[in-house]
Backbone bond lengths (Angstrom), bond angles and torsions (degrees), N, CA, C in turn:
res aa  C-N    CA-C-N  psi(-1)  N-CA   C-N-CA  omega(-1)  CA-C   N-CA-C  phi
1 M - - - 1.457 - - 1.512 111.77 -
2 G 1.345 116.09 -53.76 1.450 119.56 -174.26 1.502 112.25 -117.95
3 I 1.350 116.63 -115.87 1.450 121.08 -170.39 1.521 112.87 -110.75
4 W 1.315 117.40 -42.90 1.458 119.96 -169.48 1.522 113.44 -119.75
5 T 1.336 117.95 25.24 1.457 120.67 -175.64 1.523 112.01 -58.05
6 D 1.332 118.26 -34.63 1.465 120.13 178.89 1.524 110.78 -63.88
7 L 1.331 117.78 -39.70 1.464 120.78 175.91 1.522 110.23 -61.10
8 W 1.324 115.91 -41.56 1.472 120.71 179.52 1.517 110.77 -58.72
9 R 1.319 117.71 -44.87 1.463 121.02 -178.09 1.525 111.29 -63.88
10 V 1.321 116.65 -36.34 1.463 120.55 -176.50 1.519 111.64 -76.33
11 E 1.341 117.83 -43.86 1.451 121.32 -168.92 1.520 115.08 -96.21
12 A 1.318 118.63 -12.36 1.459 119.91 -166.32 1.524 114.33 -88.09
13 Q 1.327 118.39 12.84 1.454 119.73 -175.64 1.527 112.75 -62.25
14 S 1.328 117.92 -29.93 1.457 120.38 -178.64 1.527 111.50 -113.69
15 W 1.339 117.07 29.16 1.445 121.52 178.47 1.520 109.88 -106.13
16 A 1.316 114.93 154.96 1.466 119.93 179.00 1.520 109.49 -122.58
17 F 1.330 114.96 145.42 1.453 121.62 175.61 1.520 108.33 -131.21
18 G 1.317 116.77 135.40 1.460 119.19 -179.82 1.515 111.56 -161.40
19 H 1.313 116.57 179.92 1.461 121.19 177.65 1.519 109.86 -120.00
20 I 1.310 114.93 156.65 1.460 122.56 -176.90 1.517 108.82 -113.42
21 G 1.327 116.80 124.65 1.461 120.13 179.49 1.509 111.94 75.67
22 N 1.316 115.66 -155.41 1.458 121.46 -175.97 1.524 111.48 -82.54
23 A 1.308 114.61 155.62 1.466 121.88 175.62 1.526 107.95 -125.99
24 T 1.325 116.59 130.46 1.467 122.24 -174.17 1.523 110.63 -115.90
25 P 1.333 117.99 130.07 1.473 119.55 179.10 1.532 111.93 -61.33
26 I 1.316 115.88 139.66 1.459 122.05 174.08 1.525 107.62 -92.74
27 V 1.328 116.40 127.50 1.465 121.55 -171.76 1.529 110.32 -83.64
28 P 1.329 118.05 119.89 1.473 120.30 178.60 1.521 111.80 -60.48
29 Q 1.327 115.86 143.95 1.461 125.14 177.17 1.526 113.43 67.18
30 K 1.341 117.34 2.04 1.463 120.82 -178.10 1.524 112.96 -122.88
31 E 1.345 117.57 -19.07 1.454 119.71 -172.72 1.531 111.06 -138.14
32 Y 1.333 113.91 161.66 1.454 122.14 176.23 1.531 108.68 -103.54
33 V 1.324 115.83 152.16 1.457 121.34 -179.57 1.525 109.59 -119.57
34 S 1.338 115.51 142.24 1.460 122.15 176.40 1.518 108.90 -136.04
35 V 1.328 115.92 156.36 1.468 122.11 175.62 1.525 107.61 -130.88
36 A 1.340 117.02 135.34 1.463 121.10 -179.75 1.526 109.76 -139.45
37 L 1.322 116.22 142.60 1.455 122.22 171.66 1.524 108.09 -79.06
38 R 1.335 117.11 129.57 1.458 120.49 -176.51 1.532 112.61 -103.40
39 Q 1.334 116.92 -40.47 1.460 120.11 -177.35 1.517 109.58 -165.86
40 L 1.328 116.13 160.88 1.459 121.16 177.31 1.526 109.18 -152.67
41 R 1.313 114.60 164.50 1.464 119.88 175.71 1.512 109.81 -144.57
42 I 1.323 115.31 133.13 1.459 122.72 172.45 1.522 107.25 -113.26
43 V 1.316 116.84 129.97 1.465 121.37 176.30 1.523 107.31 -94.73
44 N 1.310 115.59 103.30 1.464 119.86 -170.48 1.519 113.54 -62.64
45 S 1.316 117.37 -29.17 1.457 120.06 -176.47 1.519 112.53 -64.75
46 R 1.339 116.84 -22.09 1.469 119.01 -179.51 1.526 112.24 -97.22
47 V 1.348 116.96 -5.63 1.461 120.15 178.54 1.525 109.57 -74.45
48 G 1.315 116.80 136.03 1.454 120.83 -174.92 1.512 115.35 -90.17
49 F 1.337 118.31 14.58 1.459 121.70 -178.68 1.529 109.48 -123.83
50 N 1.336 116.80 145.47 1.465 120.28 179.58 1.527 111.62 -67.19
51 R 1.309 116.57 -38.02 1.454 122.18 174.34 1.521 107.70 -134.61
52 F 1.321 116.31 145.02 1.457 118.29 -173.58 1.528 110.93 -154.35
53 Y 1.313 113.71 165.58 1.457 122.43 172.35 1.525 108.00 -111.51
54 G 1.312 116.03 138.53 1.457 120.13 170.08 1.518 108.67 -91.71
55 V 1.328 116.65 129.76 1.459 121.55 -174.81 1.527 109.06 -130.52
56 V 1.318 115.57 134.85 1.459 121.44 178.12 1.524 108.81 -108.52
57 E 1.322 115.09 122.65 1.466 121.02 177.59 1.523 108.56 -108.05
58 F 1.326 116.00 136.86 1.467 120.35 179.68 1.522 109.82 -137.19
59 F 1.330 114.41 140.40 1.454 121.28 172.68 1.522 107.30 -140.65
60 G 1.322 116.56 132.68 1.458 120.81 178.47 1.509 111.14 -136.98
61 R 1.325 115.53 147.00 1.470 120.46 178.40 1.521 109.03 -146.56
62 L 1.320 115.48 139.26 1.461 120.46 177.90 1.519 109.88 -157.05
63 P 1.345 117.22 158.09 1.466 119.44 176.63 1.521 110.51 -61.42
64 H 1.339 114.91 155.92 1.459 119.40 -172.94 1.517 109.68 -140.17
65 L 1.327 116.38 157.77 1.454 121.08 179.15 1.524 112.52 -63.49
66 S 1.322 116.87 -18.03 1.469 120.24 178.57 1.524 111.96 -70.01
67 G 1.332 116.75 -14.32 1.462 121.20 179.57 1.508 114.05 102.98
68 A 1.324 117.69 -20.05 1.462 122.52 178.56 1.524 108.92 -116.25
69 P 1.343 117.74 150.37 1.472 118.76 176.52 1.521 110.99 -59.08
70 V 1.315 116.70 143.61 1.450 121.75 179.30 1.524 108.62 -109.55
71 E 1.325 116.12 141.62 1.460 121.59 -177.40 1.522 110.41 -117.18
72 F 1.333 114.65 146.63 1.457 122.39 174.83 1.522 107.69 -131.70
73 A 1.319 116.88 146.30 1.458 119.90 -177.77 1.517 109.75 -149.22
74 S 1.324 115.58 150.48 1.466 120.14 174.74 1.519 109.43 -155.49
75 M 1.318 114.88 154.80 1.470 123.27 176.77 1.515 105.58 -144.99
76 T 1.336 117.22 105.23 1.452 120.69 -172.92 1.520 111.12 -132.77
77 S 1.327 114.64 153.22 1.457 122.01 174.90 1.529 107.57 -122.66
78 P 1.340 117.97 102.40 1.465 119.47 179.02 1.525 111.76 -55.96
79 N 1.327 116.64 148.33 1.467 121.23 -175.75 1.522 112.98 -53.21
80 K 1.329 116.72 -38.04 1.458 120.02 -176.62 1.529 112.85 -75.48
81 L 1.331 116.90 -4.54 1.464 120.29 -177.78 1.526 112.31 -113.59
82 R 1.328 117.05 22.96 1.463 119.64 -175.42 1.525 111.56 -104.89
83 D 1.327 114.66 128.14 1.470 122.90 176.91 1.529 110.87 51.74
84 I 1.325 115.38 55.79 1.469 122.27 -176.89 1.533 109.58 -87.31
85 P 1.323 118.18 130.62 1.468 119.20 173.65 1.521 110.46 -72.59
86 K 1.296 115.86 146.35 1.452 120.32 -177.09 1.527 111.81 -60.40
87 R 1.321 117.76 -29.53 1.463 120.62 -177.87 1.528 112.88 -73.72
88 D 1.340 117.97 -12.08 1.460 120.33 177.66 1.528 109.31 -59.19
89 R 1.314 117.00 145.41 1.459 121.02 -175.18 1.526 112.69 -72.42
90 G 1.321 117.00 -20.82 1.456 118.55 172.62 1.508 115.76 84.36
91 N 1.323 119.32 23.69 1.452 121.18 175.86 1.531 109.01 -92.55
92 F 1.310 116.51 101.65 1.455 121.37 -175.43 1.528 109.70 -116.43
93 A 1.307 116.38 129.58 1.457 121.86 172.99 1.521 106.76 -116.00
94 I 1.316 117.81 103.33 1.455 121.13 -169.25 1.522 113.33 -96.07
95 G 1.332 117.83 -20.75 1.460 119.12 -176.19 1.518 111.64 78.94
96 D 1.322 116.57 165.90 1.461 121.16 -177.02 1.526 111.37 -66.42
97 Q 1.325 115.40 139.85 1.459 121.62 175.15 1.520 108.75 -133.65
98 R 1.328 115.51 121.21 1.460 119.15 -178.78 1.523 110.36 -68.98
99 L 1.317 115.39 134.81 1.456 121.84 179.00 1.531 111.96 -111.55
100 L 1.326 116.63 -31.90 1.464 121.11 -176.65 1.519 108.27 -156.89
101 G 1.344 115.55 142.18 1.435 120.77 168.79 1.521 115.07 92.92
102 P 1.343 114.26 179.94 1.466 126.54 4.55 1.526 112.33 -73.63
103 V 1.340 114.96 137.84 1.459 122.74 -178.64 1.530 107.59 -127.20
104 P 1.330 118.85 139.47 1.463 119.81 176.00 1.532 110.83 -57.53
105 Y 1.323 116.24 129.79 1.466 119.03 176.71 1.521 107.71 -97.52
106 V 1.322 115.86 116.43 1.466 121.32 -176.29 1.522 112.21 -106.09
107 G 1.345 117.08 4.07 1.450 121.24 -177.93 1.520 111.28 108.02
108 G 1.324 116.11 169.93 1.459 120.41 178.76 1.514 113.00 89.45
109 D 1.335 115.52 -167.53 1.459 122.30 -174.01 1.521 112.47 -78.03
110 L 1.322 115.43 140.24 1.461 122.30 164.75 1.518 106.49 -109.07
111 E 1.327 116.65 112.17 1.460 121.84 -179.55 1.523 109.61 -99.92
112 I 1.321 115.21 130.26 1.460 120.42 -178.60 1.520 109.55 -131.21
113 E 1.317 115.44 135.41 1.456 122.72 170.34 1.520 106.32 -129.06
114 I 1.315 116.83 119.76 1.452 121.03 -179.68 1.519 109.05 -136.54
115 G 1.314 116.69 129.88 1.460 120.57 -175.79 1.512 112.16 -139.07
116 L 1.308 115.75 143.65 1.464 122.94 174.67 1.523 107.57 -107.07
117 F 1.322 116.18 117.58 1.459 122.26 -177.63 1.526 110.16 -114.72
118 T 1.319 115.63 151.97 1.458 120.93 164.94 1.527 107.38 -110.42
119 I 1.345 114.74 132.86 1.454 122.11 -177.59 1.527 107.97 -118.79
120 K 1.303 117.02 129.96 1.465 121.80 -179.80 1.528 110.62 -60.76
121 S 1.339 116.61 130.27 1.462 120.95 176.75 1.525 109.77 -62.95
122 Q 1.332 115.54 134.52 1.462 120.77 -179.43 1.517 109.38 -161.40
123 D 1.315 116.11 165.92 1.458 121.26 -179.81 1.526 110.55 -58.90
124 L 1.319 116.05 140.67 1.460 125.44 175.42 1.523 113.82 70.31
125 L 1.343 117.93 2.51 1.456 119.18 178.70 1.529 110.86 -67.90
126 M 1.341 116.21 -43.00 1.456 119.18 -177.07 1.520 112.80 -60.45
127 P 1.339 120.02 -47.89 1.472 119.20 177.34 1.532 112.51 -60.49
128 Y 1.321 116.26 -36.31 1.465 120.16 179.56 1.525 110.26 -65.33
129 L 1.339 116.46 -44.71 1.454 120.42 178.81 1.526 111.13 -65.45
130 E 1.317 116.91 -37.96 1.459 119.89 178.67 1.524 110.92 -64.52
131 L 1.340 116.17 -38.87 1.462 119.67 177.40 1.528 110.07 -63.64
132 L 1.336 116.96 -46.68 1.459 119.93 177.88 1.527 110.94 -61.87
133 G 1.329 115.89 -37.31 1.457 119.42 178.98 1.516 112.32 -64.30
134 E 1.333 117.17 -41.70 1.458 120.53 178.61 1.530 110.70 -65.64
135 L 1.327 116.61 -42.55 1.465 119.46 176.19 1.521 110.83 -62.83
136 S 1.334 116.30 -36.29 1.460 121.02 -177.77 1.517 111.96 -66.31
137 K 1.332 117.36 -29.91 1.457 119.56 178.19 1.523 110.65 -61.31
138 S 1.329 116.16 -33.69 1.454 120.38 177.68 1.519 111.75 -85.39
139 A 1.341 116.81 -39.64 1.461 120.56 -177.20 1.519 112.20 -70.96
140 G 1.323 117.74 -18.51 1.459 120.71 177.37 1.505 112.93 -98.72
141 M 1.346 116.95 4.25 1.452 120.58 -179.60 1.519 110.53 -64.95
142 A 1.334 114.15 153.88 1.457 119.45 -178.47 1.524 112.89 -82.16
143 Y 1.335 117.79 -3.11 1.453 120.75 -178.87 1.523 109.10 -99.24
144 L 1.313 116.23 120.46 1.463 121.22 -174.72 1.514 112.02 -56.80
145 S 1.328 117.27 -43.11 1.453 120.01 -176.23 1.523 112.25 -64.63
146 V 1.343 117.08 -27.05 1.457 121.31 179.71 1.514 110.77 -84.87
147 A 1.335 117.46 -43.07 1.460 121.57 -172.27 1.520 113.38 -74.79
148 A 1.328 116.93 -40.31 1.462 121.06 -168.98 1.527 114.80 -53.14
149 P 1.342 119.86 -44.99 1.473 118.73 -175.58 1.529 114.62 -65.16
150 Y 1.339 118.27 -17.21 1.459 120.65 -173.05 1.532 113.73 -99.24
151 V 1.320 117.41 -14.40 1.461 119.84 -171.27 1.521 112.14 -62.47
152 A 1.334 117.52 -46.15 1.462 120.41 -177.99 1.527 111.27 -61.47
153 A 1.339 116.52 -41.00 1.467 120.10 179.88 1.527 110.98 -65.27
154 I 1.324 117.35 -39.63 1.461 120.95 178.66 1.530 110.05 -63.90
155 K 1.309 116.99 -45.49 1.465 120.41 -179.04 1.525 111.17 -62.79
156 Q 1.316 116.73 -41.85 1.463 119.67 179.50 1.525 111.09 -67.12
157 G 1.336 116.84 -43.50 1.454 120.21 179.58 1.513 112.28 -65.32
158 A 1.325 116.86 -40.69 1.459 120.76 178.95 1.526 111.24 -66.61
159 A 1.333 116.06 -41.54 1.466 119.76 179.78 1.522 110.96 -62.23
160 A 1.333 116.96 -39.12 1.463 120.20 178.51 1.523 111.34 -66.79
161 L 1.322 116.18 -37.04 1.463 120.39 -177.36 1.512 112.37 -72.12
162 I 1.319 117.45 -47.87 1.465 119.93 -175.05 1.526 112.50 -88.58
163 G 1.333 115.85 -7.98 1.461 118.47 -179.01 1.512 113.62 -92.86
164 T 1.346 117.06 1.30 1.462 120.30 179.86 1.516 109.92 -78.12
165 E 1.304 117.09 115.52 1.467 121.55 -175.30 1.529 110.99 -63.06
166 G 1.322 115.78 132.12 1.450 121.88 176.71 1.510 115.11 83.80
167 S 1.341 116.94 -2.30 1.461 120.04 -177.63 1.521 113.69 -116.48
168 S 1.329 117.39 -4.90 1.461 119.88 -178.67 1.517 109.95 -146.33
169 S 1.322 114.80 157.12 1.461 120.34 178.78 1.522 109.16 -145.88
170 L 1.320 116.80 132.37 1.453 121.95 175.18 1.524 108.40 -81.20
171 E 1.330 116.89 109.53 1.457 120.91 -177.76 1.522 111.85 -77.63
172 I 1.308 116.07 -44.94 1.465 121.28 179.68 1.524 107.94 -163.94
173 G 1.305 116.66 152.78 1.457 119.55 179.38 1.506 111.35 -170.66
174 A 1.290 115.12 175.18 1.461 121.45 178.07 1.521 108.70 -148.34
175 A 1.317 115.88 139.09 1.457 123.06 173.74 1.522 106.35 -126.67
176 I 1.336 116.25 108.77 1.455 121.14 -169.96 1.520 110.60 -132.37
177 T 1.323 114.93 146.85 1.456 121.67 169.16 1.525 107.74 -116.09
178 F 1.329 116.07 115.97 1.457 121.27 178.67 1.518 109.86 -92.80
179 N 1.320 116.79 124.92 1.456 122.63 170.24 1.534 108.07 -164.99
180 P 1.324 117.67 106.00 1.468 126.66 5.41 1.524 111.74 -71.57
181 V 1.323 115.00 160.91 1.454 120.48 177.92 1.525 108.51 -83.84
182 L 1.334 116.21 122.48 1.459 122.04 -177.00 1.522 109.85 -114.55
183 A 1.323 116.26 124.57 1.454 120.61 175.58 1.525 108.94 -73.01
184 G 1.330 116.42 134.47 1.454 120.59 -179.51 1.512 110.86 170.92
185 T 1.323 115.42 -174.22 1.463 122.38 178.67 1.516 108.82 -107.90
186 Y 1.334 116.50 131.99 1.466 122.18 -174.64 1.525 110.07 -126.47
187 F 1.320 115.35 155.55 1.460 119.95 178.83 1.521 110.22 -140.40
188 A 1.326 114.64 153.98 1.461 122.60 168.74 1.516 106.15 -128.68
189 A 1.326 117.27 132.33 1.464 121.68 -177.20 1.515 109.73 -139.71
190 R 1.326 115.86 148.26 1.456 121.19 -179.29 1.535 108.96 -84.08
191 I 1.320 114.13 69.29 1.465 122.36 177.69 1.521 108.24 -138.01
192 S 1.313 115.87 168.07 1.457 121.07 175.69 1.524 108.98 -94.09
193 S 1.318 116.47 124.19 1.462 119.83 178.82 1.523 111.26 -65.79
194 A 1.337 117.50 -19.00 1.460 120.24 178.18 1.522 112.01 -73.72
195 E 1.330 116.57 -19.01 1.462 120.31 -177.47 1.522 112.89 -102.02
196 H 1.332 117.80 -0.37 1.465 121.41 -178.87 1.522 109.82 -138.17
197 D 1.309 115.54 153.79 1.463 121.40 171.42 1.523 106.79 -94.21
198 I 1.335 116.03 82.98 1.465 120.07 -171.20 1.526 112.33 -67.51
199 A 1.334 117.29 -17.26 1.461 119.71 177.78 1.529 111.37 -66.16
200 K 1.342 116.93 -17.62 1.469 121.05 -178.89 1.525 112.30 -102.94
201 F 1.314 117.91 7.88 1.458 120.07 177.53 1.538 109.79 -68.06
202 T 1.346 115.55 148.29 1.462 122.02 178.77 1.528 108.77 -138.21
203 V 1.311 116.35 -175.80 1.471 122.24 174.28 1.520 108.69 -129.34
204 D 1.347 115.92 154.56 1.457 119.56 176.23 1.525 109.83 -89.46
205 S 1.324 117.36 -170.97 1.464 121.15 -175.69 1.523 113.36 -65.50
206 S 1.337 117.27 -18.09 1.463 121.70 177.79 1.519 112.03 -102.14
207 N 1.329 115.88 12.10 1.464 123.16 179.59 1.523 113.46 67.83
208 H 1.352 117.96 21.16 1.453 120.38 172.08 1.520 109.45 -78.95
209 L 1.316 115.91 143.70 1.454 121.45 -173.20 1.525 111.95 -76.10
210 L 1.344 115.83 135.66 1.461 123.25 177.13 1.519 108.83 -119.89
211 D 1.326 116.82 140.85 1.461 120.15 -179.87 1.526 110.99 -80.56
212 E 1.327 115.86 -172.13 1.458 120.31 -175.01 1.526 113.33 -65.87
213 Q 1.322 117.20 -15.74 1.459 121.30 176.81 1.529 112.42 -102.97
214 G 1.314 116.44 10.23 1.454 120.47 177.73 1.515 114.36 79.27
215 R 1.320 118.56 16.22 1.457 122.33 -178.99 1.531 110.10 -95.98
216 H 1.350 114.67 143.21 1.456 119.24 176.11 1.527 109.95 -66.80
217 L 1.318 115.21 140.35 1.462 120.40 175.96 1.527 107.99 -90.37
218 D 1.329 115.94 80.87 1.458 121.68 -174.02 1.517 113.75 -83.64
219 E 1.324 117.44 -17.49 1.465 120.07 -170.76 1.516 113.71 -104.51
220 V 1.327 117.15 6.78 1.471 119.50 -179.82 1.525 109.66 -134.73
221 P 1.326 117.06 145.72 1.472 118.83 174.17 1.526 110.76 -73.54
222 Y 1.310 115.31 146.57 1.464 119.89 176.22 1.521 109.33 -155.36
223 L 1.304 115.13 165.32 1.459 121.35 170.98 1.521 108.38 -141.28
224 I 1.313 114.97 151.56 1.456 122.18 -178.58 1.525 107.97 -129.23
225 F 1.317 116.23 132.07 1.460 120.00 177.12 1.525 109.38 -138.45
226 S 1.307 114.99 162.24 1.461 119.96 -179.38 1.519 110.60 -124.14
227 V 1.325 114.80 147.08 1.461 123.65 169.11 1.525 105.44 -112.45
228 T 1.317 117.46 121.05 1.451 120.59 -175.65 1.526 111.57 -122.19
229 Q 1.314 114.68 158.67 1.453 122.27 -179.60 1.526 109.02 -120.81
230 S 1.323 116.53 153.17 1.459 121.11 175.38 1.520 108.73 -150.81
231 G 1.318 115.25 144.48 1.458 120.20 -179.24 1.516 113.26 -78.22
232 V 1.329 116.73 -20.36 1.461 121.86 177.16 1.523 108.12 -138.42
233 R 1.320 116.25 164.18 1.457 120.10 171.22 1.526 107.37 -113.69
234 D 1.318 115.40 120.56 1.458 121.11 -172.66 1.526 113.12 -69.46
235 D 1.326 117.10 -19.21 1.468 119.79 -176.29 1.523 112.48 -101.66
236 W 1.325 118.30 19.25 1.465 120.94 -173.80 1.530 112.28 -57.80
237 Y 1.334 117.02 -34.47 1.466 120.99 -176.49 1.523 112.32 -70.54
238 Q 1.348 117.26 -9.94 1.462 121.01 177.43 1.524 112.43 -95.02
239 I 1.319 117.80 -1.64 1.463 120.36 176.61 1.525 107.94 -57.43
240 P 1.322 118.74 123.91 1.469 121.00 -169.35 1.522 115.53 -52.01
241 A 1.335 117.63 -48.63 1.467 119.67 -176.03 1.524 111.17 -66.09
242 I 1.325 117.30 -39.94 1.465 120.89 -179.88 1.519 110.56 -68.19
243 S 1.325 116.53 -45.68 1.456 120.70 179.84 1.522 111.27 -60.37
244 S 1.330 117.43 -43.70 1.453 121.62 -179.13 1.530 111.37 -63.56
245 A 1.323 116.74 -44.98 1.469 120.31 -178.96 1.526 111.34 -65.04
246 Y 1.326 116.83 -37.57 1.470 119.54 -179.83 1.529 111.11 -70.83
247 N 1.323 116.44 -37.94 1.464 119.21 177.94 1.529 111.37 -60.86
248 K 1.320 116.86 -37.88 1.464 120.69 178.04 1.522 110.37 -66.83
249 L 1.331 115.74 -40.39 1.463 119.88 177.45 1.532 110.64 -64.12
250 M 1.320 116.95 -43.88 1.466 121.08 178.88 1.527 111.05 -60.69
251 K 1.320 116.20 -41.00 1.471 120.61 -179.47 1.536 110.48 -63.77
252 A 1.335 116.11 -41.24 1.460 119.71 179.85 1.526 111.11 -63.91
253 V 1.333 116.31 -39.79 1.460 120.29 178.77 1.525 110.57 -68.45
254 R 1.313 116.69 -45.24 1.457 121.22 -177.28 1.534 111.49 -63.75
255 E 1.334 116.41 -34.82 1.457 120.71 -179.63 1.529 112.63 -87.68
256 Q 1.348 115.22 4.75 1.459 121.77 175.80 1.531 111.99 57.63
257 K 1.323 114.71 46.18 1.457 119.20 175.38 1.533 109.47 -64.40
258 S 1.302 116.21 167.89 1.461 120.84 -178.76 1.531 110.71 -65.04
259 L 1.319 114.96 158.72 1.460 119.75 178.36 1.529 111.21 -56.02
260 K 1.334 116.30 -38.47 1.459 120.36 179.81 1.529 110.90 -63.21
261 E 1.341 116.20 -43.09 1.464 119.88 -179.45 1.528 111.52 -67.30
262 V 1.330 116.01 -44.89 1.460 119.54 178.72 1.523 110.46 -60.41
263 S 1.330 116.04 -42.61 1.468 120.16 179.26 1.522 110.97 -62.08
264 S 1.330 116.63 -35.95 1.462 120.47 178.56 1.530 111.24 -65.42
265 Y 1.339 116.16 -43.37 1.466 119.56 177.61 1.524 110.99 -66.41
266 L 1.321 117.64 -36.07 1.460 120.93 177.98 1.524 110.72 -66.25
267 E 1.317 116.46 -41.14 1.460 120.45 178.08 1.536 110.38 -62.62
268 H 1.326 115.50 -42.33 1.465 119.64 177.99 1.522 110.79 -62.60
269 F 1.326 117.23 -45.35 1.459 121.04 178.82 1.530 110.67 -58.97
270 S 1.309 117.09 -45.65 1.466 120.96 -178.93 1.519 111.03 -61.34
271 R 1.319 116.78 -42.04 1.466 120.68 179.96 1.521 110.73 -64.28
272 V 1.320 116.97 -41.22 1.469 120.83 178.75 1.518 110.59 -62.10
273 V 1.327 116.71 -47.85 1.463 121.02 -177.09 1.520 111.36 -63.14
274 L 1.309 116.64 -45.52 1.470 120.82 -174.41 1.520 112.66 -71.96
275 T 1.325 117.48 -14.16 1.469 119.93 179.90 1.523 112.77 -115.28
276 D 1.340 117.80 2.54 1.464 119.33 -177.76 1.528 110.08 -74.32
277 P 1.344 118.11 126.51 1.469 120.90 -176.42 1.523 114.32 -79.49
278 D 1.334 117.96 -2.79 1.464 119.91 -177.42 1.521 113.75 -93.07
279 I 1.331 117.07 1.42 1.462 120.71 171.46 1.522 108.38 -127.66
280 L 1.308 116.50 152.90 1.459 120.76 176.01 1.522 109.40 -62.52
281 S 1.332 115.97 142.17 1.463 119.93 -176.19 1.522 112.11 -59.00
282 G 1.329 117.79 -29.48 1.458 120.30 179.10 1.513 114.04 -71.68
283 H 1.339 118.06 -18.35 1.458 120.18 179.02 1.527 112.57 -86.25
284 G 1.324 116.42 -19.74 1.457 119.46 178.76 1.520 113.07 -56.67
285 P 1.347 119.00 -51.68 1.463 120.21 179.61 1.530 113.24 -60.41
286 Q 1.341 118.19 -32.21 1.467 119.92 176.77 1.528 110.50 -61.33
287 I 1.324 115.50 -44.91 1.461 119.90 -178.21 1.524 111.01 -67.08
288 V 1.339 116.90 -46.73 1.460 120.98 -177.71 1.522 110.79 -62.07
289 S 1.334 117.22 -44.41 1.465 120.69 -179.59 1.519 111.34 -61.00
290 W 1.330 115.99 -42.31 1.469 120.81 -179.72 1.529 110.77 -63.05
291 V 1.318 117.08 -44.84 1.468 120.83 -178.46 1.527 110.60 -68.89
292 E 1.329 117.64 -40.55 1.468 119.95 178.52 1.527 111.38 -58.70
293 E 1.329 116.34 -40.03 1.467 120.19 178.92 1.525 110.72 -64.61
294 R 1.344 116.94 -41.87 1.467 119.57 -179.41 1.525 111.74 -69.17
295 V 1.313 117.13 -37.19 1.459 120.14 177.80 1.532 110.16 -65.26
296 A 1.337 116.25 -42.49 1.461 119.71 179.20 1.524 111.42 -60.70
297 T 1.329 115.75 -34.02 1.462 120.16 -179.35 1.522 111.79 -65.71
298 V 1.332 117.27 -35.52 1.466 120.19 -176.07 1.526 113.30 -95.05
299 L 1.325 118.59 -7.81 1.464 119.57 -179.41 1.520 111.79 -64.27
300 G 1.333 117.46 -34.16 1.454 120.83 178.82 1.513 111.45 -58.87
301 P 1.343 117.92 -54.26 1.474 119.03 177.02 1.525 113.43 -57.69
302 I 1.319 116.88 -33.19 1.470 119.05 179.36 1.527 110.33 -64.08
303 K 1.355 116.47 -38.59 1.459 120.26 -175.50 1.532 112.95 -78.98
304 T 1.339 116.40 -25.01 1.467 119.33 -173.57 1.514 113.91 -107.40
305 S 1.340 117.84 -11.67 1.461 120.34 -176.33 1.519 110.07 -130.01
306 R 1.311 116.08 141.73 1.465 120.12 176.26 1.523 109.00 -123.69
307 D 1.338 116.49 42.74 1.452 120.54 176.58 1.523 109.94 -61.13
308 A 1.318 115.85 157.27 1.466 120.12 -179.69 1.521 110.81 -59.82
309 K 1.319 116.27 -34.42 1.461 120.42 179.87 1.511 108.98 -116.40
310 G 1.329 117.09 114.87 1.450 120.95 -177.07 1.516 112.40 -78.44
311 P 1.333 116.73 178.06 1.465 121.43 178.74 1.519 110.97 -66.71
312 A 1.306 116.24 159.14 1.467 120.88 -176.56 1.524 110.62 -119.12
313 L 1.305 115.64 141.77 1.464 121.04 172.05 1.529 109.32 -79.62
314 P 1.323 117.25 151.08 1.467 119.43 178.06 1.518 110.96 -71.23
315 A 1.330 116.32 158.80 1.466 121.32 177.91 1.524 110.06 -65.73
316 L 1.324 116.73 142.73 1.469 120.78 -179.68 1.527 112.45 -58.35
317 R 1.332 116.26 -33.17 1.463 118.88 -175.64 1.528 112.60 -64.16
318 T 1.334 117.73 -13.65 1.463 119.56 178.78 1.520 112.42 -76.80
319 L 1.318 117.69 -12.05 1.463 121.27 176.15 1.527 109.57 -83.68
320 Q 1.312 116.75 122.84 1.458 121.88 176.08 1.525 108.71 -99.31
321 L 1.318 116.53 110.88 1.454 120.16 178.89 1.521 110.83 -65.45
322 V 1.324 115.76 151.53 1.462 122.62 -179.26 1.521 108.85 -105.90
323 P 1.351 118.71 134.09 1.472 120.09 176.87 1.531 111.48 -55.77
324 L 1.313 114.84 146.08 1.465 120.91 -178.18 1.525 110.50 -82.38
325 Q 1.303 115.85 141.45 1.470 121.56 -179.95 1.522 110.57 -98.12
């Protein structure tokens, strides 16, 4: 599926994967899906390098409104995991990091590959990781048009980095296909599921993993991530194609273009919104209806006044989308 699946097959015989708490189905065509890294742990005593970087690799794929599966990828080294001496105790609290989304969920498989690697500290590693990190900011974006061009480069760069023999180690990871897709908190830990009741695992207030007896798992590497659902996407107005089309419409209104010209820009905006694959199809009509009403409100002043500065449309972000029923 992604980059290191062969490593997963070889090393994962004594690893466990499970979920914490309840898991809720994500409704196709009605909700958006996101994935975020919540917490991780590296056990320094088992790392084979005197100094190392902790690196998180992520790959995700799911069906998309565009008709083809969409892929997201990232390769990042959190600040607290850079050039760590082996003697460090390894207690890292990294905070949530978005890996994917929000993306319209249209049904089908959600494929996830997430791995925690240790990379031997060496010359030029930091600039290389920073470059991958900058690319990952775009490749992990929730907008298809922004993310797509960077995914192949991220996968190639990550494969070169973690595929160097003797310089990297997969500490823990998970390669999963969700269907149905269930919102919840998930973990992968280097333990045997036969020796633990993983259904009773929990997390503390800092999202550190606790076993069935409420004890911290201090001696094994693990990572925790979440799959979340939302009825709306709060950043919809920043979708590049929608934002660009609305700015053109606003400019036409502000410059008091003719009714025919304004109508042409409005028609273009409506077509862009109703066909954009980064929002659920049911939200398109909400946006178009709202904008049509605002344009109608200002058309009167356009026809009766020729002031140097025409009326202005409100910012798109003032529209609060309503969850679909």
